[in-house]
N, C-alpha and C positions, 0 to 999 in steps of 0.2 A: 499429628504429623505435619511438619512444615511443608509449604509448597516449594517447588524446585527453584523459583526465582526470588525467594523471600529476602535474600541478601543483596539484591540488585537495585540500584538507584537509577531511575529514568527521569529525564527532563524532556517534556514534550512541548515544543513550540506550537501554540494554537494554530490550527489550520483546518482544511476541509477533510473529507471522509477518510482517505487512506491513512494519514498519520494518527488521527484519533482511534481508528480501528486497530492499528498496530499497537498503540499504547494500551488499549483496552485488553487485547490478548495478553500482553505482558503483565498487566495488572491482574488478570484472571488467574495467572499462574504464580502470583505472589509478589511481583515486582512492586517496589515503592515508586509510583508514578506521580510526578508533579507537573501539572500543566501550566505553562506560562501564557496567560491571557494578556491581550493588549488593552483591555479596558475593564472597568468594574461593572459594566452592564451585564444583564442576565444573558448567558450564552444559550444559543439555540441548539448546540451540539448535544446529542443524546448518548454519545459514546463515551461517557465520563465515569463509568462504573469503577468504584474503588479508587478513584483519583482524587488528589488534592489540587488546589488551584491557587496561583499567585497572579495578581493583576499588576502589570508593569507597562510603563510608557517606554517603548523601545527607542524613541527619539531622545530620551533623556540620558545623558552620559552617566549620571549616577546609577540609573537602572542597569546600564550595560556593565558597569564596574561590579555591581551586586551580582549579576549573572555570572561574571567571570569567577567570582569567589565561589558561588554555588557550584559551578561546573567543575571545580577542582575535585569535588566529591562524587561526580557523576560516573556511572558505568556506561550509560547510553544517552545520547542526544538524538531526538527525533526532529529532523528539519523538513517541514512541509512546503517550503517556499520555492519560488522560481530560482533558477541558477543565479548566483551572485548576490542575493539578498542578505544572507548571513554574513558574507564577506563585507558588504557595505556597513553592516552593523558592528563590525569588528569581532564577530563571533564565528568566523569561518574555521574549517578544520585545521588549517595551518597554525592558527593562533591557539586553538583549544588543545590540540595534541601536544603542543609545547609545554603547556601548564599541567596537562594530564595525559601522559603517554599511554595509559591503559584505557583511554576513552574509546568507545565504539560510536562513531559518528554516522548515524543512519540518515541518508537523504532520500526523500521521496520526490521524484521529478517525473514529468510527463514523458520527456524524450531524452533524458540524460543531461549531464552538466555541460556538454559540448554541442556545437552545431547551431544551425539557424533557427530551429524550432524551440520554443520555450513555453509560452502560454497555451492552454488547452483545457479540455475537460473530458470526462469519461468516454463519451461517444466518439470523440476524435481518436483517442488511443485505441478504442475497440475496433474502429474502422481501419486505421493504419496497420494494426497488428494482423489483420486478416480474419479476426474472429467474427466480425459483423457479417461478412460475406457468407458465412456458413449457416446463418440462422434465418429461416423464413420459408414461405410457401413457394412452390414452383410458379414462375411467371410473375411474382410479386416482389416488391422492394424488400430488402432485408428487414428483419424484425429486431428491434432493439430490446434486449433483456434487462431493463432498468439499469442501474449502475453497479451491479455486482461483479461484472467481469474485470474491468480495468481498475476501478477504485479499490475494491475489496480483495478480489482473488489475485489479480496481476500486480496490485500495488501493496496494500497493507499486509496481506498474508505472505507474499514473497519477501517483503521487507523483514518480517519476523523470522522467516527461515534464514535469511542472511545474518540477522543479529544472533540467532542461536548458534550458527556455525562460527561466527566471530568470537562468541563467548568460549566455545570449545577451543578454538585456536589460541585465544588469549591465555587459557589455562596452561598451555604448553609453552608459548613464547613470552608471556607476560606483557605483550604489546597490544594496543588497540589498533583500529583501522577505520577507514572510511568505506561505507557501503552506499552504493547508488542504486536504489530500487527504482528502476526505470519502468513506468507503468506500461508503456508500449511494448517493450521487450518482455516484460513479465506476462502480459496478456498473450503475446505471440507464443511464448513457451507453453501456455495452456492449450494451444491449438496443435501441438505436436502430433497427437494421435490421428485426428481427422486428416491432416495434410499428408502425413506419411501413408495413411491408407489410400488417399487419393493418388499419391505419387505411384504407388504400386498397383493401383486398380483394384483395390479390395474394399468392398462395402461402400466406398465413398467416391466412386469414379464417375458419377453422373451429375446432372444439373441439381442445384440446390432444391431441397424439398422432395427429391425422388429417391434418396438413398435410405438404407435400412434404419439409420439412427437420426434422420432429420425429417421424418414424416412420410417416407416412401413405403413403409412397411405397416401392414394392418395391426401387427402385434406390438408396435412401438408408436402409439398414437394416442391422441386425446379425443374422446367422443362425448357428445352432448347426451344427457340423460333425459328421461321423460319429465322429470320435475324441474328442468331448466338448469340443472347443475352440470358439472363435467366430471368425467372419469378418465384417469390415465391408465393405459394398458401397457 
């Protein structure tokens, strides 16, 4: 039995965690994912499962022309760069959607394509989204849960959700579209439940670390065991 995305061609511009993760999810479900690397050196990215790779110098006009030809056959482009970078390369959505109207152009940005904020990394997005303030012990600074919230859940996973919805819409309209997976907004979306509970004074209406689901309840806690390990209850 073929996988659901086996006829989908994806070109992933090499970048940091969110875009490779999105590309990996698509490849896991059968998409043909080609990663566009910027050098021939060994990549340190581990999220390359089932992907092929092409090394190209994006400052070389010949390479850009080659990509333009390749992108005419693309279903999805994954753009991991800061706002404006792909436009400077001559590979922005306005250009690509003219040569390939069915293209789904997925952009992964920290704060969206507009506004004064551009550069940043996971902890910045997690903080501004409001998620970081929910995590930690009473009277202590917020606890940072590695980079799974903004990079992977609020970024890569939300991006894939947008892509799948765009594929469904394209099957009806025949047209592609631009998706802006904003990591800050995506992470904020993940906080919907605790902040609504806080708003209505249900389960999450007290100081951080004192509520039922953030360490304030004995039946929802982590305990150290006699052998120096830990047990989650």
